[in-house]
N, C-alpha and C positions, 0 to 999 in steps of 0.2 A: 570517406568510407562508403562503399555501396551497401545496399540493403542486406545482402547475404552476409557480408563481413560483419555488419552490425549485429545480426542475429547470432553469428558464430562466436562473436567476442563478448557479448553481454554476459555479465556474471553478477551474482549477488555480492554486494560489498558490505561486509559486516562491520568494518572499521571505517567510520566516516568522520570528517572534520570540516571546518569552515575552509573556504566559502561554500555555501549552497547556492543554487541558482537564485538570483535576485527576482523581484516580482515580475519584471519584464521577461526575463529568460524563462521563468516558470510558466508565465502566460503563453509564451510561444510554444513551449513543450506541450502544455495542455491543449492548446489549439490544434496542434498536429495530432495528438493522441485522440482527439474527438472524432477522428476518422474511423474509430473502432466500429466493428459490425454492430448494428442496432436494428433488429427486426422490427418493422413498423415505425421506425424513426421516433420512438417514444422518448429517447434521451432520459433513460431511467437512472440517472446518476447524480450524485452530489459530490463535490470536491471541496475539501477544506484544507487550507494551508496553515500550519501552526509553526510559529517561530518565536524566538525571544522568550518573554515571560509566559507566553502561551504554553511553552513546553513544560514549565514547572506546573502549570495548572493541569495539563494532560497527565503529568506524573502523579499528581494528587488523585486524579480519576483512577489511574492504574492501581495506586495503593488502596483506594477505597474499594475497588473491585476485589482485590485480594482479601481485604478485611471482611467483605460480605461472604466471599466463598469459603474462607478459612478464618473463622473468628479467633482461633488460637495462634494466628500468625504473630510472630514477635516483631519488635521494632526493627530489627535488622532485615527481616523479610519484607516488611513494608517499605523500608528505605530502598532496598534493591528493586522492588516493583516500581517505585516512583522514579528511580534513576533510569529505568528503561526508556522513558520519554526523552532523556538527555543524550541518547546514543548518537544523535546526529543534529546538525543545526536547523534542520527543517523536517517536519513530518507532514506528509500529505495524506489525508484521510479520504478514502474512496468509499462511497456508500451507494447501494442500489435502492431506489425508491420505486418499487414495482407499481404499475398501474393495472387495475383489474380490466380485463377485456380479453380479446382473442389471442393476444401474445402471451404464451405461458410465462409464469413468474421466473422459472429457471432460466429462460432465455434472456430475461432482463438482468438477472444477477450475472449471468455469463457476459453480457454486454459491459457491465461495470467492471468485470474482471479483465476484459479485453482492453478497456480504457486504462486500467492500472498497468497492464503490461506495456501498453503504448507509452505511458509516462516513463516507465523504467527504460524503455528503448530510447526515448527522447533524452533522458538524462545522460545515458551512455553516449549518444551521438554528440552531445554538447560538452563531453569531457568530464561529466560528473559521474557519481556512482549512486547506487540505491540498493535497498533490500526490502522485500515485501514481507511483512510480519502481520500476524493476527494475534493469536493467544486468547486467553480467557476474556480480557477486557472487550474484545470485539463482539462477544456474545452476551455481554452484560447489559441488561435493559437500562440501568442507571447511567452507564457510560454513554450509551446511545442517546438517552434523553439529554444529558449534559452537553452533548455535541449538536443538539438541535434536531436529532433524528426521531422519527416516529417509531412506535413499537414494531410496526410491520416492516420497517426498513431493514436492510442488511448492511452491516458494516463489513465491507469486503476486504479492505486492506488498510494497514498503516504502512505507508511507504516512507522509509527513512532515507533522506536525501542529503548529499553533501559531496565533498571531494574525497576520493579514496585515500586513506591514510597509508595504505600499503597495497601492493599488487594483489589482485584476487587470487585466492588459493586455487591451486590446480584441482580441478574436479573431474571425476570420471563422468562422462556423459554417454547415454545410450546412443547408438547409431540407428539409422533408418532400418538397416538389415536386421536389427534386433526386434523391431516391432511392426514394420510395414509388411502387410500381407495383401495378396491379391484375392479378391472375392468375386465370384465363386470359383 
């Protein structure tokens, strides 16, 4: 598949199953995605792969996050929060670790976002699927701390990765004619 076809056919896959990319395939995908734009070559990102028992630990972090945000959350809500980490056989966490200096922080966070998108494209190119999620746990200081991130780091994405369990749903996409304008 050429690059344009890759871009045109990538879709978020909400239903994922095993297998996910193994360590070697994931490393190859991340290596390719590291070509993401990166002003100043700061490499302001961290990438964590979570599989197996780590997913249950991630789920416990999600449930803890909900309990902190909503102390009235019942056991069923906490279970559903924990189960979110089990929606795929692999979760890849992308974080931005901004460095103070002449490169604005927003550009460093965007570079981490470009890396996340590159990983999603790499998954698709290798026949896997993925979906980018964040949600409240991405902004919870305790979740960041438990994942080894500093308070000033940005948790940019939880990329759920695996094999699509069904075809991607048809989604209406905007067209260039809907948003591309010439200036002046």
